[in-house]
C-alpha positions, -999 to +999 in steps of 0.1 A: +104-225-434+133-207-446+157-231-464+128-259-472+116-272-501+078-276-499+056-300-525+019-295-528+002-316-497+030-302-472+029-267-458+034-250-420+010-253-395-002-242-359-027-276-351-005-301-331+032-287-323+057-306-303+070-267-291+070-237-305+048-214-327+045-240-359+050-272-372+054-285-403+028-309-421+023-335-450-014-342-458-025-378-464-018-393-499+016-402-518+040-377-529+042-352-505+076-338-494+093-313-474+135-311-477+164-290-469+196-291-485+228-282-467+268-281-475+287-299-443+309-272-434+331-301-413+341-337-409+325-356-383+296-380-377+264-368-370+228-380-353+198-360-372+168-362-350+134-349-352+101-351-334+069-368-353+036-374-346+016-395-372-021-402-381-011-435-395+025-454-403+045-455-434+057-418-433+093-416-439+123-394-425+154-399-449+186-386-458+206-386-486+246-374-489+258-367-522+227-376-542+230-413-523+209-426-498+226-426-465+193-434-438+163-436-438+136-443-410+096-448-417+071-439-391+043-457-371+013-448-359+018-423-331-004-394-322+021-384-296+052-368-307+083-392-307+115-388-317+131-405-345+171-402-356+189-410-384+221-422-364+259-424-371+259-406-405+299-403-416+302-366-430+332-346-445+337-310-452+317-302-485+297-330-485+258-319-499+233-334-473+195-337-478+169-346-450+135-353-462+101-362-447+077-382-471+044-386-465+019-414-455-007-430-478-025-436-450-026-405-427-011-369-417+022-363-406+037-334-385+071-325-380+086-302-353+121-297-335+146-311-360+184-312-347+219-319-353+243-334-331+277-351-330+275-389-327+290-404-295+326-406-300+319-449-287+298-473-305+297-502-281+287-535-306+267-565-292+262-600-306+243-626-287+226-657-285+193-638-276+177-618-302+158-597-280+189-584-259+207-576-294+177-556-307+172-540-271+210-526-268+208-513-308+179-492-299+193-478-264+225-469-277+206-449-307+184-435-286+208-425-259+232-410-287+206-387-300+202-367-266+237-349-269+237-316-274+260-299-297+285-276-279+283-241-289+248-241-304+225-214-294+194-229-276+167-220-251+176-212-217+148-217-192+123-233-215+097-257-203+063-272-209+049-238-201+072-216-224+094-236-250+109-203-257+126-200-226+136-167-212+168-160-235+191-179-256+231-189-246+255-211-264+248-248-249+278-268-235+289-301-244+259-317-222+229-343-228+196-345-220+191-358-187+154-352-179+123-343-195+128-332-230+108-304-229+128-285-206+160-272-218+181-285-191+195-317-172+188-330-139+207-341-112+190-375-104+185-386-136+221-376-146+238-396-119+220-425-134+227-419-169+264-409-162+277-447-167+254-454-200+272-421-214+303-431-203+301-469-225+290-441-255+325-422-250+308-393-237+329-386-207+339-351-215+300-343-208+299-361-177+323-338-165+309-309-173+278-316-160+294-331-127+313-300-122+283-274-129+267-295-099+294-293-077+304-257-086+267-249-073+267-268-040+284-237-023+287-226+016+256-205+014+238-230+001+250-250+029+268-279+000+233-286-016+240-286-054+209-274-069+184-296-089+187-291-126+209-268-150+204-254-185+223-267-211+251-240-211+259-258-176+258-229-155+223-215-153+202-228-128+170-241-143+138-214-135+116-246-132+134-257-104+149-230-088+131-196-076+155-180-054+186-189-029+161-199+000+135-219-025+149-246-052+144-283-055+160-302-030+165-340-023+187-359+001+197-383-021+207-364-049+241-349-032+252-381-021+245-396-055+266-369-072+297-377-047+294-412-057+292-406-095+325-382-091+345-418-081+326-438-107+339-415-133+377-413-117+376-447-120+358-450-156+385-429-168+416-423-149+410-384-153+428-368-130+410-337-129+385-356-103+414-355-077+431-323-087+407-295-097+390-280-066+354-279-079+354-315-083+379-329-058+364-309-027+327-318-033+331-361-024+348-346+008+325-316+014+291-337+009+304-364+036+314-336+060+302-301+060+270-312+039+259-335+066+270-314+091+244-287+083+216-308+074+205-319+108+169-327+121+147-341+149+166-374+151+195-377+173+220-408+166+247-404+189+282-409+170+268-417+139+258-389+117+227-388+092+219-360+073+181-352+078+153-330+061+122-317+075+099-309+048+074-326+024+077-297+000+106-304-024+116-267-030+121-267+013+142-299+011+127-335+012+145-367+027+136-391-004+136-395-041+097-406-039+079-374-041+045-392-042+051-404-006+040-368+011+048-381+048+071-354+066+099-378+065+129-367+082+153-399+070+145-421+043+162-455+029+174-438-002+190-411+017+211-430+037+217-457+016+230-428-009+252-418+020+267-447+028+279-450-007+294-410-008+314-424+019+328-449+002+333-427-028+349-401-009+376-425+007+384-436-026+392-404-042+413-393-010+432-427-011+437-419-049+448-384-037+477-402-014+457-389+020+455-425+036+448-413+069+414-390+056+406-420+034+404-445+069+384-419+087+355-418+061+358-454+055+351-455+096+324-435+090+309-457+062+313-487+084+299-470+114+267-461+093+261-495+076+264-511+112+239-484+126+218-489+099+215-532+101+214-531+140+193-498+148+181-476+122+165-505+097+146-521+127+114-512+144+111-530+179+073-534+169+077-550+140+111-568+138+099-589+110+096-555+086+123-533+075+119-495+083+124-476+051+119-440+068+115-423+100+088-394+100+097-361+116+081-370+148+103-403+152+080-426+139+093-453+122+078-464+084+074-499+071+060-513+044+064-503+007+081-473-004+090-477-038+126-455-042+132-453-001+126-492-002+147-503-033+175-481-024+185-496+008+196-530-011+209-512-045+233-490-026+247-521-007+243-506+028+219-538+038+239-568+051+239-599+032+215-630+043+180-639+047+167-609+054+181-587+023+170-621+003+133-618+017+134-577+011+146-581-027+116-607-030+091-581-013+105-552-039+098-576-068+065-586-054+055-552-049+067-533-082+052-562-099+018-556-084-004-530-069+027-509-059+042-507-094+060-472-102+033-449-123+065-437-142+090-454-161+120-435-150+117-447-113+113-489-130+147-481-146+165-486-109+151-521-105+175-538-129+206-522-112+189-532-075+189-567-088+219-570-102+236-553-072+226-583-055+232-614-077+196-619-083+199-620-122+174-634-137+148-611-119+172-578-134+171-594-164+131-598-161+130-559-154+155-549-184+129-565-203+097-551-183+113-513-192+117-520-230+087-535-233+069-503-227+091-480-243+060-472-269+035-469-241+025-432-234+046-417-201+027-409-172+028-370-182+007-376-214+032-357-231+056-383-248+060-419-253+082-437-227+111-444-248+117-407-252+126-401-214+163-404-217+171-424-188+153-454-205+180-455-231+207-447-209+203-474-180+195-497-207+229-494-222+249-496-191+225-526-175+239-546-205+274-538-199+275-532-161+248-555-152+248-584-175+284-585-183+297-574-146+324-550-159+338-529-135+364-503-146+396-493-130+410-472-153+433-453-133+451-486-126+446-500-161+428-530-152+390-543-154+368-570-129+342-594-149+316-614-132+292-630-159+255-621-147+239-639-177+204-658-168+199-692-179+178-676-212+210-657-225+237-684-232+264-661-245+268-621-248+295-600-263+306-564-265+327-546-283+349-512-278+337-510-245+360-483-228+384-483-201+404-449-194+420-443-231+416-480-244+387-503-252+381-540-251+354-565-264+341-591-235+323-621-244+304-644-215+295-682-222+265-686-195+283-681-161+317-703-168+333-689-196+344-652-202+372-640-233+383-605-232+402-590-262+424-557-258+412-536-284+438-507-271+472-499-269+484-503-238+483-539-214+452-545-196+453-564-159+416-583-161+404-600-130+379-626-149+355-636-121+328-667-118+300-672-092+306-697-065+338-719-054+357-735-081+385-758-076+403-750-111+406-723-141+420-728-171+436-697-187+442-701-224+445-736-218+464-740-189+448-753-160+457-735-129+443-733-093+412-713-089+413-680-062+380-675-040+370-647-022+334-635-004+325-604-021+291-588+000+284-623+009+287-641-025+317-663-030+331-658-064+364-679-081+389-659-102+421-654-119+441-622-124+461-622-157+477-592-178+462-595-216+485-575-242+471-552-269+458-569-298+459-601-277+426-621-262+427-644-231+403-668-224+391-678-188+370-708-179+359-728-149+375-766-154+368-775-121 
């Protein structure tokens, strides 16, 4: 309690803690208060967070700056600790900031683990005809921002639910929480799913730090298999998941997803480190060559190479993210789908480096894998009407519902378009809505992405709302509420921009492609300050037929405005022109490509 001012009815206790040995508490009643005043050492924008548990609503967490009220939040009633944040406080060196916790007249308040973090560099802003979407996005960006670590702070290493003090302490790197918030590290599976949302908040430096940490762990001695989790110092493997070089958590989709995200980060930022830094630039190619070669298994596929695993023990290596399906899988739908995307990513990075021949070889491998999947791998001759989602180590095919190893196949684009894929998407929606529903909310966060990727926009929006509706529910671990699982907030941010707005960045070429995915019940949606490399833009869609882009950066943007369906004409800033069309993964779009100058707005709409 050093540095804190405590009134009557408040103090230091041990009865209900979020971590460590003690908490602070406020008894039921009015007027009890715990506060601390500090002098700000440097200019900046900051987020203040605290973990709070309450016996009743109406307690408060507030901040004043130089005696003036700056931010305040009122607690709900929640006996499991939940994270509350005062977001984006603009402060200058020398400012006097008081943070304070006030009591509830109706019940107790417990307080723990108060943190200061730099606010995210970018602050995307939403306007929409749908008030629920606006509320969702604003909650998600604030919550996601609160998981940022302050570089240089000294924090616990190897902390987990059984030891909140960890085994040591070290300076934290430029990172953010991706995984359980009671562990002192970030997880590959969570991180890759959060990367797009982090980019939209301007956290590209953190993304690169975390990608590089995983890439560096994929050594020849480890058969190019990255570790599963890393402490916030971005170098020490998290002991909860790493015992020794022969025993650490490994799941086949993760290495491939990391490769995919290297290319995605390059497309988001145009950062040439992804092409020239050896740790980063070698990872994708090593994964689709050396990693695949060094992970054979009992199943043969001729000239097509598929990485395999032979264990149901995550510390020995499993084929699927679905840790609840303890079959002895050699291959699974989530790993083969992720391998396909890793090929595309490695080819894209090779092409960007000027290696056209190498890119073509990898592209050919991707196409061969996709062809093999659709003609052979996913088909069980004994059940031709079903989709194979895995193969056991004894060679037997597995159909039916497999959660991740079901929905990752259409998510990763390895399934050919057509009736078979459409039927399978309906099956996924039905199973996930019923008895096959994921027990953990973080698994459910993949469903909006799965349906957006396949133009099932109304279903994707349904799942976004379903995830958001559960943020106050107790998580399957019983240790937090769903909204305090970091993946929830980051993915809702990206699903709004990359999903509903259909933003596809190409920062190396100063270009962006957009396609409206607004369902019928969202009339219009606008998001400002969408990053593209070092620039930003504002994008608005009105239904599926009108889009406007405002260039808020200082360099021109090449914009390809796409619209679902075959249309004869588009109008660009009032001038009508013949529409161009193309087919993308089985769906026809009409489009126009225009250059938008800095400070200019271009509007494109369907007119024929």
